C-alpha positions in Angstrom: -13.7 -79.2 -88.0 -12.2 -81.3 -85.2 -15.0 -83.1 -83.3 -16.6 -84.7 -86.4 -13.4 -86.1 -88.0 -12.3 -87.5 -84.6 -15.5 -88.9 -83.2 -18.2 -88.5 -85.9 -17.9 -92.2 -87.0 -18.6 -93.4 -83.5 -22.2 -93.9 -82.2 -23.0 -91.5 -79.4 -23.6 -94.4 -76.9 -20.1 -95.8 -77.7 -18.3 -92.5 -76.9 -16.6 -93.2 -73.5 -14.4 -91.2 -71.2 -11.4 -93.1 -72.5 -12.3 -92.3 -76.2 -12.6 -88.6 -75.3 -9.3 -88.7 -73.4 -7.5 -90.2 -76.4 -9.1 -87.7 -78.7 -8.0 -84.8 -76.6 -4.5 -86.2 -76.4 -4.4 -86.4 -80.2 -5.5 -82.8 -80.5 -2.7 -81.8 -78.2 -0.2 -84.0 -80.1 -1.3 -82.3 -83.4 0.0 -79.0 -81.9 -3.3 -77.3 -81.7 -3.2 -74.2 -79.5 -4.4 -74.3 -75.9 -7.4 -72.1 -76.7 -8.3 -74.3 -79.7 -8.3 -77.4 -77.6 -10.4 -75.6 -74.9 -13.0 -74.4 -77.4 -13.2 -77.8 -79.1 -13.8 -79.6 -75.8 -16.5 -77.0 -75.1 -18.3 -77.9 -78.3 -18.0 -81.6 -77.6 -19.4 -81.1 -74.1 -22.4 -79.3 -75.4 -23.2 -81.9 -78.0 -22.9 -84.7 -75.4 -24.9 -82.7 -72.9 -27.8 -82.6 -75.4 -27.5 -86.4 -75.7 -28.0 -86.6 -71.9 -31.1 -84.4 -72.1 -32.5 -86.6 -74.9 -32.0 -89.7 -72.8 -29.5 -91.3 -75.2 -26.8 -91.5 -72.5 -26.9 -91.0 -68.8 -23.6 -89.3 -68.1 -21.7 -86.8 -70.2 -18.3 -88.4 -71.0 -16.9 -85.2 -72.5 -16.5 -83.4 -69.1 -12.8 -84.2 -69.0 -10.4 -82.9 -66.3 -6.7 -82.6 -66.3 -6.3 -81.9 -70.0 -4.4 -78.7 -69.1 -1.8 -80.8 -67.4 -1.5 -83.0 -70.5 -1.0 -79.8 -72.6 1.7 -78.6 -70.2 3.4 -82.0 -70.5 3.3 -81.8 -74.3 4.9 -78.4 -74.1 7.6 -79.7 -71.8 8.3 -82.6 -74.2 8.8 -80.1 -77.0 11.6 -78.5 -75.0 13.5 -81.7 -75.7 12.1 -83.1 -79.0 15.1 -85.2 -79.6 13.8 -87.5 -76.8 10.8 -88.3 -79.0 12.8 -89.4 -82.1 13.3 -93.0 -83.3 16.9 -94.1 -82.9 17.8 -95.3 -86.4 16.7 -96.3 -89.9 16.3 -100.0 -89.1 13.8 -99.1 -86.3 11.8 -96.9 -88.7 11.6 -99.7 -91.3 10.5 -102.2 -88.6 7.8 -99.8 -87.5 6.5 -99.2 -91.0 6.4 -103.0 -91.7 4.6 -103.7 -88.5 1.9 -101.0 -89.2 1.4 -102.4 -92.7 1.0 -105.9 -91.3 -1.6 -104.7 -88.8 -3.7 -102.8 -91.5 -6.6 -104.2 -93.5 -5.3 -106.0 -96.6 -1.8 -105.0 -95.5 -1.9 -101.8 -97.5 1.8 -100.9 -98.3 0.9 -97.2 -98.6 0.7 -96.8 -94.8 4.3 -97.8 -94.5 5.4 -95.5 -97.3 3.7 -92.6 -95.5 5.6 -93.4 -92.2 9.0 -93.7 -93.9 8.5 -90.6 -96.0 7.3 -88.6 -92.9 10.4 -89.5 -90.9 12.9 -88.9 -93.8 11.4 -85.5 -94.8 10.5 -84.3 -91.2 7.0 -83.4 -92.6 3.6 -83.4 -91.0 1.1 -86.1 -91.9 -1.2 -83.4 -93.3 1.5 -82.0 -95.5 2.2 -85.5 -96.9 -1.4 -86.0 -97.7 -1.4 -82.6 -99.5 1.7 -83.6 -101.6 1.0 -83.8 -105.4 3.2 -85.4 -108.0 3.9 -82.0 -109.5 5.4 -80.9 -106.2 8.3 -83.4 -106.6 11.4 -82.4 -108.6 13.0 -85.7 -109.6 15.9 -84.0 -111.2 17.2 -82.4 -108.0 15.1 -84.6 -105.8 13.4 -81.8 -103.9 9.9 -81.6 -102.6 8.2 -78.2 -102.5 5.7 -78.3 -99.6 2.8 -76.1 -100.7 -0.3 -77.4 -98.9 -1.6 -79.6 -96.1 -4.8 -81.6 -95.5 -6.8 -80.5 -92.4 -10.2 -81.3 -90.9 -13.0 -79.1 -92.1 -16.8 -79.1 -92.0 -17.9 -82.1 -94.1 -14.6 -83.9 -94.0 -11.0 -83.2 -94.9 -9.8 -80.4 -97.1 -6.5 -78.9 -98.4 -5.2 -75.5 -97.5 -1.9 -73.7 -97.3 1.0 -74.9 -95.0 1.0 -74.1 -91.3 3.5 -71.2 -91.8 1.5 -70.0 -94.9 4.7 -70.3 -97.0 6.0 -72.9 -99.4 9.3 -74.6 -98.4 11.7 -77.0 -100.0 12.7 -80.3 -98.5 15.3 -82.7 -99.8 14.3 -86.2 -100.7 17.2 -88.4 -99.5 18.5 -91.2 -101.6 17.1 -93.9 -99.4 13.5 -93.0 -100.2 13.9 -92.1 -103.9 12.8 -95.5 -105.2 9.7 -95.3 -103.0 8.8 -91.9 -104.3 9.6 -92.9 -107.9 7.3 -95.9 -107.6 4.4 -93.8 -106.3 4.9 -91.3 -109.1 4.7 -94.2 -111.6 1.6 -95.5 -109.9 -0.1 -92.1 -110.1 0.5 -92.1 -113.9 2.6 -88.9 -113.7 -0.5 -86.7 -113.4 1.0 -83.6 -111.8 -2.2 -83.0 -109.8 -2.4 -86.6 -108.5 -1.8 -87.1 -104.8 1.5 -88.9 -104.1 0.0 -90.6 -101.0 -3.5 -91.7 -100.5 -5.5 -94.3 -98.5 -6.3 -97.7 -100.0 -9.4 -96.2 -101.7 -7.7 -93.0 -102.9 -8.9 -90.8 -100.0 -7.0 -88.1 -98.2 -4.9 -89.0 -95.2 -4.9 -87.5 -91.7 -3.1 -88.4 -88.5 -6.4 -89.9 -87.2 -6.9 -91.9 -90.4 -3.3 -93.3 -90.2 -3.8 -94.2 -86.5 -7.1 -96.0 -87.0 -6.1 -97.8 -90.2 -2.9 -99.2 -88.8 -4.0 -99.8 -85.2 -1.1 -97.5 -84.4 -1.5 -97.5 -80.6 -1.4 -101.3 -80.4 1.5 -101.7 -82.8 3.8 -99.1 -81.1 3.1 -100.5 -77.7 4.1 -104.0 -78.9 7.3 -102.6 -80.3 8.1 -100.8 -77.0 7.3 -97.3 -78.2 4.0 -96.8 -76.4 4.4 -93.1 -76.2 5.2 -92.7 -80.0 2.8 -90.5 -81.9 2.4 -89.8 -85.6 3.9 -86.3 -85.1 7.0 -87.8 -83.6 8.0 -88.9 -87.1 8.6 -85.2 -87.8 10.7 -85.0 -84.6 12.6 -88.0 -85.8 13.5 -86.4 -89.2 14.6 -83.1 -87.7 16.7 -84.9 -85.1 18.4 -87.0 -87.8 19.0 -83.9 -90.0 20.6 -82.1 -87.0 22.8 -85.1 -86.2 23.9 -85.2 -89.8 25.4 -81.8 -89.3 22.9 -79.7 -91.2 23.4 -76.1 -90.3 20.7 -74.7 -88.0 19.6 -72.0 -90.5 19.1 -74.6 -93.2 17.4 -76.9 -90.8 15.0 -74.1 -89.9 14.0 -73.7 -93.6 13.5 -77.4 -94.0 11.3 -77.5 -90.9 9.4 -74.4 -91.7 9.9 -73.1 -88.2 8.9 -69.5 -87.5 11.4 -69.3 -84.6 15.1 -70.2 -84.7 14.8 -71.2 -81.0 12.4 -74.0 -81.9 14.9 -75.4 -84.5 17.8 -75.2 -82.0 16.1 -77.7 -79.7 17.0 -80.4 -82.2 20.7 -79.8 -82.0 22.8 -82.3 -80.0 23.3 -80.9 -76.5 27.1 -80.8 -77.0 26.7 -78.8 -80.2 24.3 -76.5 -78.5 26.8 -75.8 -75.7 29.5 -75.0 -78.3 27.3 -72.6 -80.2 26.2 -71.0 -77.0 29.8 -70.5 -76.1 30.4 -68.8 -79.4 27.4 -66.5 -78.8 28.8 -65.6 -75.4 32.1 -64.6 -76.9 30.3 -62.5 -79.5 28.4 -60.8 -76.8 31.7 -60.1 -75.0 33.2 -58.6 -78.1 30.1 -56.4 -78.5 30.5 -55.1 -75.0 34.2 -54.3 -75.6 33.4 -52.3 -78.7 30.6 -50.3 -77.1 31.6 -46.7 -76.5 32.2 -45.8 -73.0 30.2 -42.9 -71.5 32.1 -39.7 -70.9 32.4 -38.2 -67.5 30.0 -35.5 -66.6 31.5 -32.0 -67.2 32.7 -30.1 -64.1 30.7 -26.9 -63.6 32.9 -24.1 -62.2 31.2 -21.8 -59.6 32.4 -18.6 -58.0 
């Protein structure tokens, strides 16, 4: 489910320590759990160990160390996801154009995916799973119902990460883009809104490889930018626009309100925290005071 989509296209002899390190970093960036990353590395180690026994390679490149530290670093970054966001619309468009220019035949669809991801705060897999019928062009709302994920034999569609459909607004700036893609799909409600140049499903790994993502973002001065940071960008922009936290939570599909609150501007967070402190004070004042213990008379 994870090893084959990430490294299955690479000859065993060509799998280096660096390739494994980047693959593990991508698994962490895709928000896989710590146990999932550990178990996936274990599978990769066993496969490569067999290649050593068969004399195909001399050293097992999958015996990586320090990935737990990388995982902890990713967790720390998520405590301040605002730091991972792009600064503005112009930067987003420049990134999309650069990725298109670096891709084979300059496929415009890659840029559309990037802009749509940042403006809807959606995951790349959810964008791949989007169908024409999921888009309401009257109210301009996208009902997120499914996502594309790795599976045995390739990519497949399944329910969203939270197992619940959610509604996301389609802002005015990207409506022409969405309308054009609906038109290109022939208005077939089951057609995918976004596909690769040959009509295939999209994943974060596919987007990375097709656009030479790492090289492009490094040249633009955003060498630490990952595909998932487009989601952080969208949620940060929604928060800065003044979207109320309970609405932002529904757009994001977060299970915990605490996760959503991390996208609020620090000043706003301090103000809401002050309000919560005052509410707690009122609660304490309203709490009934305990009565003194009765006095027992003795002779």
